[in-house]
LOKOL-155128 format. One record per residue (C-alpha): residue number from 1; residue in one letter; x negated, y, z negated. Coordinates in nm, 4 decimals, decimal comma. Each point is the difference from the previous one (the first is absolute). Layout:
BEGIN
NODE     i   aa          u          v          w
NODE   NUM    a          X          Y          Z
...
This chain:
BEGIN
NODE     i   aa          u          v          w
NODE     1    m    -0,0003    -0,0038    -0,0085
NODE     2    a    -0,1740     0,3439     0,1216
NODE     3    t    -0,0410     0,2575    -0,2604
NODE     4    v    -0,0624     0,3557    -0,0276
NODE     5    r    -0,3402    -0,0983    -0,2253
NODE     6    e    -0,1161    -0,2310     0,3124
NODE     7    i     0,0978     0,2763     0,2286
NODE     8    a    -0,2417     0,2209    -0,2267
NODE     9    k    -0,2964    -0,2448    -0,0133
NODE    10    r    -0,0293    -0,0292     0,3674
NODE    11    l    -0,0084     0,3535     0,0749
NODE    12    g    -0,1988     0,0948    -0,2907
NODE    13    v     0,2489     0,2408    -0,1791
NODE    14    s     0,1803     0,0186    -0,3062
NODE    15    t     0,3658    -0,1725    -0,0169
NODE    16    a     0,1557     0,3439    -0,0642
NODE    17    t    -0,1394     0,1446     0,3583
NODE    18    v     0,1402    -0,2997     0,1282
NODE    19    s     0,3412     0,0519    -0,1437
NODE    20    r    -0,0167     0,3655     0,0812
NODE    21    s    -0,0670    -0,1055     0,3629
NODE    22    l     0,2638    -0,2214     0,0236
NODE    23    n     0,2879     0,2572    -0,1129
NODE    24    d    -0,1821     0,2804     0,2276
NODE    25    s    -0,1074     0,2006    -0,2579
NODE    26    s    -0,1331     0,3227     0,1146
NODE    27    e    -0,2813    -0,0443    -0,2695
NODE    28    v    -0,1832    -0,2441     0,2656
NODE    29    s    -0,1386     0,0848     0,3411
NODE    30    d     0,1685    -0,1256     0,2971
NODE    31    e    -0,3069    -0,2032     0,1185
NODE    32    l    -0,0193    -0,1732    -0,3693
NODE    33    k     0,3644    -0,0741     0,0184
NODE    34    s    -0,0065    -0,1673     0,3760
NODE    35    k    -0,2679    -0,2076    -0,1531
NODE    36    v     0,1946    -0,1153    -0,2803
NODE    37    v     0,3094    -0,0776     0,1985
NODE    38    s    -0,1647    -0,1873     0,2614
NODE    39    e    -0,1651    -0,1948    -0,2732
NODE    40    a     0,3003    -0,0751    -0,1547
NODE    41    k     0,1581    -0,1290     0,3167
NODE    42    r    -0,2910    -0,2086     0,0894
NODE    43    i     0,0224    -0,2276    -0,3339
NODE    44    g     0,4249     0,0215     0,0272
NODE    45    y     0,0413     0,2274    -0,2985
NODE    46    r     0,3689     0,0999    -0,0544
NODE    47    l     0,1171     0,3667    -0,0925
NODE    48    p     0,1381     0,0486    -0,3313
NODE    49    r     0,3674    -0,0677    -0,0217
NODE    50    s     0,0629     0,3614    -0,1114
NODE    51    k    -0,1289     0,0933     0,3103
NODE    52    r     0,2444    -0,2288     0,1845
NODE    53    l     0,3016     0,0225    -0,1645
NODE    54    v     0,2295     0,2411    -0,1240
NODE    55    r     0,1711    -0,1409    -0,3358
NODE    56    p    -0,0348     0,0637    -0,3791
NODE    57    m    -0,3305    -0,0389    -0,1312
NODE    58    t    -0,0771    -0,3402    -0,2045
NODE    59    i    -0,2532    -0,0105    -0,2698
NODE    60    g    -0,1139    -0,3232    -0,1306
NODE    61    i    -0,1113    -0,0765    -0,3614
NODE    62    a    -0,1776    -0,2731    -0,0919
NODE    63    f    -0,1639    -0,1045    -0,3652
NODE    64    l    -0,2825    -0,2033    -0,0083
NODE    65    n    -0,0893     0,0844    -0,3645
NODE    66    r     0,0054    -0,3440    -0,1708
NODE    67    t     0,1790     0,1412    -0,3037
NODE    68    s     0,3173     0,1244     0,2513
NODE    69    g     0,3369    -0,1630     0,0277
NODE    70    p     0,2057    -0,1871     0,0053
NODE    71    k     0,1867     0,2155    -0,1689
NODE    72    f    -0,1920     0,3170     0,0573
NODE    73    m     0,0151     0,1732    -0,3329
NODE    74    g    -0,1856     0,3192    -0,1508
NODE    75    y    -0,2631     0,1435     0,1849
NODE    76    d     0,1118    -0,1571     0,3403
NODE    77    a     0,3777     0,0269     0,0011
NODE    78    a    -0,0849     0,3984    -0,0875
NODE    79    v    -0,2301     0,0611     0,3439
NODE    80    w     0,2196    -0,2367     0,1929
NODE    81    g     0,3071     0,2274    -0,1011
NODE    82    g    -0,2034     0,3444     0,0487
NODE    83    v    -0,1069    -0,1328     0,3350
NODE    84    a     0,3456    -0,0683     0,1015
NODE    85    r     0,0915     0,3301    -0,1567
NODE    86    g    -0,2729     0,1978     0,2311
NODE    87    a     0,0883    -0,1815     0,2899
NODE    88    s     0,3678     0,0833    -0,0046
NODE    89    q    -0,0171     0,3459     0,0621
NODE    90    y    -0,1595    -0,0974     0,3330
NODE    91    k     0,2763    -0,2599     0,0448
NODE    92    a    -0,2280    -0,2745    -0,0015
NODE    93    e     0,0335    -0,3144    -0,1182
NODE    94    v    -0,2373    -0,2046    -0,2392
NODE    95    m    -0,0360    -0,3548     0,0668
NODE    96    l    -0,1197    -0,2919    -0,2606
NODE    97    v    -0,3127    -0,1877     0,2124
NODE    98    e    -0,0864    -0,3248    -0,1524
NODE    99    i    -0,3671    -0,0460     0,1103
NODE   100    d    -0,2029    -0,3056    -0,1276
NODE   101    p    -0,3895     0,1463    -0,0534
NODE   102    q    -0,0866    -0,3713     0,0797
NODE   103    a     0,1986     0,0200     0,3429
NODE   104    s    -0,2390    -0,1360     0,3328
NODE   105    q    -0,0878     0,3330     0,2442
NODE   106    a     0,3361    -0,1782     0,2290
NODE   107    e     0,2332    -0,0249    -0,2711
NODE   108    l    -0,1149     0,3625    -0,0843
NODE   109    d     0,0722     0,1171     0,3271
NODE   110    r     0,3458    -0,1280     0,0176
NODE   111    v     0,1156     0,1719    -0,3319
NODE   112    m    -0,1598     0,3216     0,1453
NODE   113    k     0,1543    -0,0040     0,3626
NODE   114    y     0,3188    -0,1493    -0,0492
NODE   115    r     0,0928     0,2761    -0,3334
NODE   116    g     0,0647     0,2917     0,2314
NODE   117    l    -0,1961     0,2205    -0,2515
NODE   118    d    -0,0797     0,3250     0,0178
NODE   119    g    -0,2044     0,0526    -0,2705
NODE   120    l    -0,1403    -0,1980    -0,3128
NODE   121    v    -0,0247     0,0559    -0,3663
NODE   122    l    -0,2111    -0,2457    -0,2133
NODE   123    r    -0,0629    -0,1108    -0,3718
NODE   124    v    -0,3247    -0,1582    -0,0483
NODE   125    d    -0,2421    -0,1296    -0,2654
NODE   126    a    -0,3357    -0,0926    -0,0218
NODE   127    e     0,0759    -0,3702     0,1210
NODE   128    a     0,1878     0,1444     0,3422
NODE   129    k    -0,1839     0,3316     0,0665
NODE   130    y    -0,1604    -0,1689     0,2688
NODE   131    m     0,3244    -0,0006     0,1946
NODE   132    v     0,0102     0,3579     0,0311
NODE   133    e    -0,2678    -0,0235     0,2317
NODE   134    r     0,1964    -0,2969     0,2014
NODE   135    l     0,3002     0,1721     0,0043
NODE   136    a    -0,1515     0,2934     0,1336
NODE   137    d    -0,1287    -0,1516     0,3315
NODE   138    y     0,3807     0,0517     0,0745
NODE   139    d     0,0687     0,3053     0,1435
NODE   140    l     0,2340     0,0951    -0,2537
NODE   141    p    -0,0220     0,3113    -0,2376
NODE   142    i    -0,0835    -0,1775    -0,3915
NODE   143    v     0,0320     0,1433    -0,2901
NODE   144    v    -0,1596    -0,1593    -0,3118
NODE   145    l     0,2103     0,1128    -0,3304
NODE   146    a    -0,1886     0,0432    -0,3402
NODE   147    d    -0,3576    -0,0151     0,1881
NODE   148    h    -0,2619     0,1498     0,1420
NODE   149    g    -0,2541    -0,0881     0,2622
NODE   150    d    -0,1649     0,0555     0,3312
NODE   151    v     0,1596    -0,2250     0,2371
NODE   152    d    -0,0546     0,1845     0,3409
NODE   153    g     0,4051     0,1021     0,0952
NODE   154    v     0,1437    -0,1255    -0,3301
NODE   155    s     0,1476     0,2883    -0,2123
NODE   156    y     0,0523    -0,0186    -0,3930
NODE   157    v     0,2380     0,1215    -0,2838
NODE   158    y    -0,0946    -0,0425    -0,3181
NODE   159    c    -0,0239     0,1511    -0,3806
NODE   160    d    -0,3015     0,1212    -0,1331
NODE   161    a     0,0222    -0,1380    -0,3762
NODE   162    k    -0,3548     0,0017    -0,0693
NODE   163    p    -0,0228     0,3422    -0,1720
NODE   164    p     0,2693    -0,0576    -0,2452
NODE   165    c    -0,1078    -0,3295    -0,0882
NODE   166    q    -0,3317     0,1456    -0,0828
NODE   167    m     0,1929     0,2243    -0,2410
NODE   168    v     0,2439    -0,2648    -0,1641
NODE   169    v    -0,3176    -0,2033    -0,0908
NODE   170    e    -0,1786     0,3233    -0,1429
NODE   171    h     0,3429     0,0832    -0,1508
NODE   172    l    -0,0525    -0,3115    -0,2157
NODE   173    i    -0,3570     0,0587    -0,0663
NODE   174    h     0,0800     0,3490    -0,1475
NODE   175    l     0,2716    -0,1502    -0,2275
NODE   176    g    -0,3201    -0,2230    -0,1052
NODE   177    h     0,0623    -0,3188     0,1392
NODE   178    k    -0,3470    -0,1644     0,1151
NODE   179    r     0,1177    -0,3295     0,0994
NODE   180    i     0,2370     0,0150     0,2648
NODE   181    g     0,1627    -0,2425     0,2026
NODE   182    l     0,0812    -0,0464     0,3465
NODE   183    c     0,2446    -0,2373     0,1741
NODE   184    h     0,0127    -0,0326     0,3562
NODE   185    n     0,1756    -0,1708     0,2957
NODE   186    h    -0,2104    -0,3230     0,0484
NODE   187    v     0,0341     0,0705     0,3878
NODE   188    m    -0,1980     0,3129     0,1118
NODE   189    d     0,1074     0,2765     0,2416
NODE   190    t    -0,1842     0,3646     0,0028
NODE   191    d     0,2499     0,1191    -0,2665
NODE   192    h    -0,1047    -0,1997    -0,2569
NODE   193    r    -0,3688     0,0555     0,0711
NODE   194    d     0,0236     0,3329    -0,0148
NODE   195    r     0,1763    -0,0103    -0,3415
NODE   196    i    -0,2876    -0,2277    -0,1419
NODE   197    e    -0,2750     0,2391     0,1388
NODE   198    a     0,1902     0,2961    -0,1609
NODE   199    y    -0,0055    -0,2431    -0,3601
NODE   200    m    -0,3786    -0,0723     0,0330
NODE   201    s    -0,0744     0,3687     0,0924
NODE   202    a     0,1665     0,1230    -0,3193
NODE   203    l    -0,1297    -0,2144    -0,2378
NODE   204    k    -0,3682     0,0250     0,1441
NODE   205    e     0,0570     0,4001    -0,0013
NODE   206    s     0,1000    -0,0095    -0,3774
NODE   207    g    -0,2921    -0,2536    -0,1051
NODE   208    i     0,2336    -0,3217    -0,0660
NODE   209    g    -0,1973    -0,2997     0,1099
NODE   210    y     0,1597    -0,2256     0,2761
NODE   211    d     0,1287    -0,3442    -0,1146
NODE   212    p     0,1362    -0,2088     0,2314
NODE   213    e     0,2213    -0,2044    -0,2273
NODE   214    l     0,2314     0,3133    -0,0092
NODE   215    i     0,0919    -0,0527     0,3750
NODE   216    v     0,2483    -0,2640     0,0327
NODE   217    p     0,1540    -0,0780     0,3423
NODE   218    a     0,3675    -0,1167    -0,0030
NODE   219    t     0,2343    -0,1425     0,2272
NODE   220    v     0,2866     0,2810     0,0906
NODE   221    d     0,3034    -0,0960    -0,2182
NODE   222    l     0,1337     0,0173    -0,3343
NODE   223    n    -0,1516    -0,2788    -0,1661
NODE   224    g    -0,3191     0,0790     0,1625
NODE   225    g    -0,0133     0,3340    -0,2237
NODE   226    a     0,0853    -0,1838    -0,2515
NODE   227    r    -0,2779    -0,2505     0,0205
NODE   228    a    -0,2366     0,3252     0,0068
NODE   229    m     0,1090     0,1127    -0,3144
NODE   230    n    -0,0569    -0,3526    -0,1620
NODE   231    r    -0,3830     0,0094     0,1389
NODE   232    f    -0,0363     0,3154    -0,0792
NODE   233    l     0,1286    -0,0418    -0,3873
NODE   234    s    -0,1747    -0,3377    -0,0225
NODE   235    l    -0,3586     0,1346     0,0667
NODE   236    p    -0,2462     0,0284    -0,3090
NODE   237    n     0,0113     0,3591     0,0532
NODE   238    p     0,3278     0,1500     0,1381
NODE   239    p     0,0746     0,3277     0,2065
NODE   240    t     0,1682     0,2382    -0,1741
NODE   241    a     0,1433     0,1303     0,3037
NODE   242    m     0,0965    -0,1221     0,3403
NODE   243    f     0,0090     0,1246     0,3717
NODE   244    v     0,2303    -0,2171     0,1994
NODE   245    i    -0,0129     0,0994     0,3186
NODE   246    d     0,2943    -0,1676     0,1408
NODE   247    p     0,3587     0,1015    -0,0546
NODE   248    v     0,1294    -0,3729    -0,0247
NODE   249    l    -0,2711    -0,0920    -0,1939
NODE   250    v     0,0932     0,3204    -0,2405
NODE   251    v     0,3312    -0,1230    -0,0949
NODE   252    g    -0,1507    -0,3944    -0,0715
NODE   253    v    -0,2489     0,1623    -0,2227
NODE   254    f     0,2921     0,2101    -0,2181
NODE   255    r     0,2272    -0,3284    -0,0150
NODE   256    r    -0,2887    -0,1754    -0,1549
NODE   257    a    -0,0953     0,2753    -0,2313
NODE   258    h     0,3590    -0,0105    -0,1151
NODE   259    e     0,0215    -0,3408    -0,0354
NODE   260    i    -0,2669    -0,0202    -0,2253
NODE   261    g     0,0874     0,2973    -0,1963
NODE   262    l    -0,2582     0,2176     0,1111
NODE   263    k     0,0241     0,3429    -0,0130
NODE   264    i    -0,0208     0,2583     0,2903
NODE   265    p    -0,1928     0,2468    -0,1054
NODE   266    e    -0,0876    -0,0435    -0,3324
NODE   267    e    -0,1788    -0,3688     0,0467
NODE   268    m    -0,0791     0,0331     0,3703
NODE   269    s     0,0140     0,2873     0,2471
NODE   270    i     0,1357    -0,1138     0,3754
NODE   271    v    -0,0729     0,1698     0,3111
NODE   272    g     0,1006    -0,0580     0,3566
NODE   273    i     0,1091     0,0596     0,3266
NODE   274    d     0,3312     0,0986     0,1308
NODE   275    d     0,1245    -0,0145     0,3715
NODE   276    d     0,3408     0,1588    -0,0688
NODE   277    m     0,1877     0,0676    -0,3709
NODE   278    l    -0,0914    -0,3243    -0,1715
NODE   279    r    -0,1656     0,1834    -0,2860
NODE   280    q     0,3396     0,1353    -0,1100
NODE   281    v     0,1489    -0,3455    -0,1001
NODE   282    t    -0,2913    -0,1726    -0,1885
NODE   283    f     0,0419     0,0929    -0,3601
NODE   284    p    -0,1986     0,1765    -0,0736
NODE   285    s    -0,0119     0,2295     0,2971
NODE   286    y    -0,3578    -0,0983     0,1272
NODE   287    t    -0,3240     0,2458     0,0895
NODE   288    a    -0,0263    -0,0292     0,3863
NODE   289    v    -0,2094     0,0966     0,3382
NODE   290    c     0,3483     0,0226     0,2184
NODE   291    q     0,0053    -0,0356     0,3213
NODE   292    n     0,2891     0,0645     0,2630
NODE   293    a     0,0612    -0,3240     0,2041
NODE   294    p     0,2905     0,0861     0,1712
NODE   295    e    -0,1808     0,3458     0,1016
NODE   296    v    -0,2935    -0,2081     0,1346
NODE   297    g     0,2320    -0,2323     0,2039
NODE   298    f     0,1915     0,3485     0,1010
NODE   299    q    -0,2710     0,1719     0,1230
NODE   300    a    -0,1343    -0,2986     0,2223
NODE   301    g     0,3477    -0,0307     0,1348
NODE   302    v     0,0381     0,3631     0,1182
NODE   303    a    -0,3871     0,0357     0,1308
NODE   304    l     0,0236    -0,3463     0,2067
NODE   305    c     0,3038     0,1539     0,1795
NODE   306    k    -0,1469     0,3397     0,0404
NODE   307    r    -0,3058    -0,1905     0,1544
NODE   308    l     0,2273    -0,2352     0,2293
NODE   309    q     0,1734     0,3019     0,1349
NODE   310    h    -0,3061     0,2158     0,0305
NODE   311    q     0,0481     0,2581    -0,2484
NODE   312    i    -0,3672    -0,1144    -0,1574
NODE   313    a    -0,2516     0,0367     0,2714
NODE   314    d    -0,2575    -0,2307    -0,2061
NODE   315    e     0,0164    -0,3551     0,1065
NODE   316    s    -0,0551    -0,0867    -0,3959
NODE   317    f     0,0555     0,1795    -0,3321
NODE   318    t    -0,0970    -0,0491    -0,3795
NODE   319    i     0,2656     0,1712    -0,2610
NODE   320    k    -0,1015     0,0150    -0,3510
NODE   321    l     0,2370     0,0525    -0,3153
NODE   322    d    -0,0983     0,0636    -0,3269
NODE   323    a     0,0924    -0,1704    -0,2932
NODE   324    f     0,0244     0,1698    -0,3203
NODE   325    l    -0,0274    -0,0453    -0,3958
NODE   326    e     0,3061    -0,0046    -0,1967
NODE   327    i    -0,0737    -0,0445    -0,3857
NODE   328    n     0,2999    -0,1613    -0,2047
NODE   329    e     0,0206    -0,2077    -0,3186
NODE   330    s    -0,2047    -0,3161     0,0463
NODE   331    t    -0,3192     0,1545    -0,1439
NODE   332    a    -0,1504     0,0857    -0,3347
NODE   333    p    -0,3239    -0,0199    -0,1759
NODE   334    p    -0,1136    -0,3776    -0,0519
NODE   335    p     0,1011    -0,1937    -0,2954
NODE   336    v    -0,2441    -0,0335    -0,3115
NODE   337    e    -0,0259    -0,3880     0,1140
NODE   338    s     0,0745    -0,1342     0,3096
NODE   339    v     0,3284    -0,2320     0,0424
NODE   340    r    -0,1451    -0,3520     0,0861
NODE   341    a     0,1968    -0,3269     0,1244
NODE   342    t    -0,0437    -0,3416     0,1335
NODE   343    p    -0,0270    -0,0780     0,3623
NODE   344    q     0,3238    -0,1139    -0,0297
NODE   345    g     0,1130     0,3271    -0,0774
NODE   346    q     0,0567    -0,0542    -0,3682
NODE   347    r    -0,0783     0,2696    -0,2287
NODE   348    i    -0,2746    -0,0300    -0,2632
NODE   349    l     0,1483     0,1169    -0,3692
NODE   350    v    -0,3063     0,1500    -0,1932
């Protein structure tokens, strides 16, 4: 299947130049346009569907991150809704597309050919990130959500949580905490790496040594958060504060704390990430690094539609939204003695 990337490679130009040439952009010389069109015809390249048909735009959205689905709750549901809301302003349709990261090239060709897509929105994690380059080989504008990168011709929309993540750890340090546990999704992505780097930077700048026992990966469900709490409290020297960098894990941590009678924040300070308004339904309301997941999706939907209608000149774009820190009721100075529990989650009374 002939692609824009193949034409670009053969002619020694960028994919953006090829795309502009095929769309008859005034930014490309007539001589170069002619070369591009000739090469496209020679290798059997077909013009994008949007150039051949007048019909509503169809945007595909594919969740290739392992922790998505099948119910699409939390962050993924929020960004999906945001994409649909943004696309609706341009009367575009949004379609869920099932893409198997392990699919052969022939299988992938069939999926991409017969879906009739004009653009594609992707969610990936570290395990599926290679799919961005595979899908970029098709002549289709692609927007990656909640990530940032440099794949040629691919756009990115994400929320920068790194500065407020460092601020929330510094907040705990200023309260007097020196043993701060960090719980993260066991499947990494760029967002989680940024949050961990912020945690490490805050410790380093405050002269607090790094303890690998205080960084715990967890499966992203309520039980994962509960198990992380058990692990922290069963350490010989437990933390007095926790930074939980996934909202679902935050809920699991809170649930286990209430189950064993752990008082928040008197006996344990807990801070976390919030993609929407989850912090308002925990007791107490937790201090959070807040990012607006629906807005990430909305901005992606709007920008992709503008790109398809040639209202954005560049072939790719990057939109960065800012997260913010909200101090609530889940933090306090550390207790005189750390609370301990067995690995099974039974509180040890002293």
